N, C-alpha and C positions, 0 to 999 in steps of 0.2 A: 504494500499500499505505500505508493510514493507520488508525490505530484512535482512537477517542474517548478511550480510556484505556489504560494498560499501556505495553508497549515496542514500539517499531517501529524497526527497523534496515534502512535501505534504500541498497543499492549502495555498501557502505563499503568503501574500500581504504585500506592505510597501508602505508608503507614506512620502514625505517631505513638511509638510503643506497641500497644497490643491493639489501638483502634486503627482499623484500615479505612482510609479517607477515600481511596481510588483503588477499583479493583478492575484491571484488565480493560481500560478504557481505550477504545479507537474510535476517532473522529477526525472528519475532514472538513476544512473550509476552504473553499476556491475563491480565487481572485474575484472581486466584484460581488461577494455572497455573504449575506449575513446568517451565520449559524448561532440559532439560539439554544442555549443550554438551559432548561427548566428544572428545577428542583427545590424542595424546601431548605431551609436553614440545616446545616449539618450534613447535606447529602454529597459533598465533595465539590461543588462547583467553584468556591474560590480556591481551594487546593489545587484544581486543575490549571486554573489562571496563573497562580504563583509558579506552578512548575513550568508554564510555557514561556512565562515572562523571565524565568531565571532566578527568581526571588527565593525558590527552594531548590535543593539538589535532588535530581532525579534518581529514585531508588531502583526503578525496573521499568524497561521499555525504551522507547524512542520518540523524539519530537524533532520534526524537520520543519524548517520555515524557508519559503523560497526554494526549495529543492537542496537546502543545505542542513545537515544534522546539527542540531545546536544542543542536543542532550541525549547521551545515551551511554551504554556500558562503559566508553572509555572518553566520553566527550561531555563537558560542562562548559559552554561560553557564557560569559558575564551578560547581564541585561543589556547593556550598551552594544555589546556584540550581535545581538539578537535581530535587529529591525522589526522591533515590536513597539507600538503605541499602546499606552494604558492609560483609560479614562476610570478613576476611580469613583467609588460611590459618593464619597464627598468632595470630589472635583480635586482635592488636594493642590489648590493653587497657593502660590507663595504670596503671604499677606503683605510683605514689604516691598513687591514689586508691583508696577502698574501692568496694565494689560500687555503692552508692547514687549516688555522685558519678561514677562510670564511666557510669551510664546517664543520669544527669541531664544530662551534658556534651553530648549531642546534641538535647536539648530545646528549644524556643524559650523566649524569656525570658518569665517570668509569676509569679504569686504563688508563694511558697516553698510554701505549704500544698497547692496544687495540683501543684507538682512533686511533692512527696513522696507524694501519692496516686497519681500517674501512675507513679512508680517502683513502688510496691508492687504496682500493677495488673500492671504488665509482670514483675515478679518472680513474682507468682503463676502468670502465664501460662506461664512457662518452668519452673516448679516449683522456683523458688529464694526462696522467700518468708523462710526463715529465714538468709539469708547477706547481708543488707542492708549490714551493718557488716564484712564479711569482706573481706580485702586479696587482691588476685589470686593472689599467690604462695602462699596457704594453700588455693586450689582445685585440684581435679583437672582434667585436660584436657577431660572432658566438661562439667564446672561452668563452665570458662571459656568454652566455646564456648556455653552458654546465656546467660551474661551478655553475651558479644558479640552474640549474636541480638538480646536485649532492648534493648541500646543502640542497634543499628541499628534497631529498630522505633520507638524513642523519638519520633523526629521524624515518625512516621506517613508513611514514604514511598510513593510510587506503585510504585517498582520497588525490588526487592531484588536485591543482586549478591552471590552466594556464591562463594568463589574456594576451592576444594579444601577446603571447611570441615571435612570430618571425617577427612581424611588421616592426622592424628596420633593418633588414637584406635586402640585395640585392636579387633578384629573384633566382639567381642560388643557392647561398649559403643558402637561405630560405628552398629551397626544401631539400638540403642535411641534413642541421641541424634538420629540422622538421622530417624526415625519421628517423634519428638517435635516436630522441628523442622518437618518437612513438614506435620505436622497444624496447627501454629501458623501458618504461612505461608498454608495452604489458607483457615484461619478468619478470616484478616486480610483476604482478598481482594486482596492485593498480587500484583504480576506478579513473577515471581522467575526470574532467569536463574543456573544454576549450573553451573560448569565443573569438569570432573573427568577423570582419565586413567583411572579405574576402569570398565570396561565393565559390570560387574555392578551397581556403584552407578548407573549411568546408567539401566540398564534398570528397576531397583527402584525410583528416586526420580522419575523423569521422567514427567510428563504427555505431553509431547512431548519427543522426543530429535532432535538435530542431531550428525551426525558432520563434525568439521572435519579436514582433512588438508592441509598445506603451505598454510595460510591460506584455504583455500577450503571451504565447507560443501558436502559432497558428497551427503548425504542427509538428509532431515528426515521424520518421521512419527512416529506412536505408536510407543513402544519394541517392541511385539511386531511391528509391521509392519516396521520397521528389521531386527530380528533374523530374522524368518521370510522376508522378502522383500528382502534386501540386493541393492542396485542393481550390485555387482560384487565380484568375489573379494576384492579388497583391503578392501572394507568388512565383507564377511563374515568375515574373517580378524580384524578389530578384536575380535570376541566369541569368538574361540577358533579351534581347528584345524576346517578343512573338508576334505572328501574333492572333489577336482575330477575330473569326468568328462566324457567328449564323447561324441556320438552324432549320430544323423541320424533326422529325423522320416520314419517310412515308416507310411501309413494311419493316422495319428493316434496311432502309439506310437512310444516311442524305446527301443531295445535298448541297454542299456549293461552294464559290466562289474559293476554291482551289482544286477542284474535290469532287469526292462522296466517302463517309467513310461508314462503317458498324457501326450500332448503339449498344450500350450497350442495356441491356434488358430494354426498356423504351415504354410506350405507344405510339401507333400511334397518331400523332399530337402533341407530346411533343416538346415545344421549347428548343434548347440546345445551350450552349455556346461551342466553340470549341477554344481551345489553342493551337497553333503549333509553336514550336521552329522554328527559321530560318533554322537551319540544318536538319529539317525534311521535308522540301519542296524540291522536286527533280525537275530538269529542264530537258527538252529532246527539240530536234531540231524537231522532228515529234510527231504528236498526239499519245498518250498513252490511254490505257483504263481508262476512268473517268477523264481525264486531262482536263484543261480549258486554252484557249489561253491567252498569255500575251505579254508584249513587255518590254525589260530591259531598265530602266531608268537611272541608275546609276551603276557604278562599283568602287569598292575600294578594293585594295590588302592590306592584313595584314598577312605578313608572307606566308605560304603556303594557306591562306585562302582568298576566294574572298567573299566580302560582296556586295551583289546586291539588288538594288530596282527595283521590277518589278511592272509595271502598268497592272493589270488584264483588261480584256475586259468589266467588270461590272465599271469600273471606279475606283476601290479600288487599294490600293497599298499593297504589300507584300514585308517583308524583307527575303531576301534568303541568307544562307551562304552554299558556295561549295568550295571544296577542288581543284579548278582548274583544274578538270579533264578534262574540255575543255576550250578554249580561249574565254570566254564569252566576248561580247563587248556592249557597249551602243547601243541600237536600234536593237539589235537583237530580232526578234520575236521567241517565244518560247512557249512550253506548260509545264505546271506545276501541279505536282501531290503532296497529302501529304501522308506521311508515315503513313499509318494505325496504327501501334503499338505505333507511337509516339504522336498520337494526344490525347490531354486531354479534355474529354467531360463531361461537367456538366450538368444538368436540368436547365434551367433557371427559376426562381422562379417568380410568379405573383403578 
């Protein structure tokens, strides 16, 4: 697993005493691509960033940047030799330096005129041209984040590492700053690895998404694939609640307590697990093909979304999310079906 450019992480494991922080991690970020690493605190995200940046000595595996091995059994290049830009969660701007000198700090030595020109180019790119002389404490969180990005880009790195870069911003500003940052990173053709604990951010920001749990990457794919075809219930639940059903394949069909589904290519009699997200269950006032009867037991409003709990005739409960297309009320008798294309079906091992 090697690339002529970008980032390659191969069979990387790392431990702190008896605690294993990274377990045989394989990961690739290609030039111009944003690879999001999604996981909770303590899952190994920050450890991996530190290993890639050279802030920790690699114990096992190999790391390549732009086709060059920077860490391995016999290699450990220092951080400044790795062609890596790093944007920290708290931005880590130098409080005693103005914006221009913060950005210039990461540049190679050269003529002063050229440095000033390059700083102005970077400030224009991040939309901060009017703040060259500003001190960090006078800037908003979003402005500081943009300066931190410009400083990280100043050395023209092959790989950019982003450590929860938008977590300190309010929701609306976070979306705007994130999109500006992603546009810049795509335009520079840098390979980016961004870590986050926010599943919605990972889905929105990543060209590729890896889910990490207990130091191990458990699934990698384009965001829509990881969301719609989660490899396990644990992975599916990273992105929100799921309804877990079981069933058995009979003549290419699976009868479930949320309706009847077509089966993937499985032998007759195969036991299966079906994971259904709340937004993939549809409610009707009248029976529909393959529907099952239920009664609404609770209703909660969240913006335009209704969060419903329905009690099925078999005694089980399902969570349903509906865009308030109808005025559902507690106690309403309904019929529900599962959206076939959104059901995640796995064979159950015996």
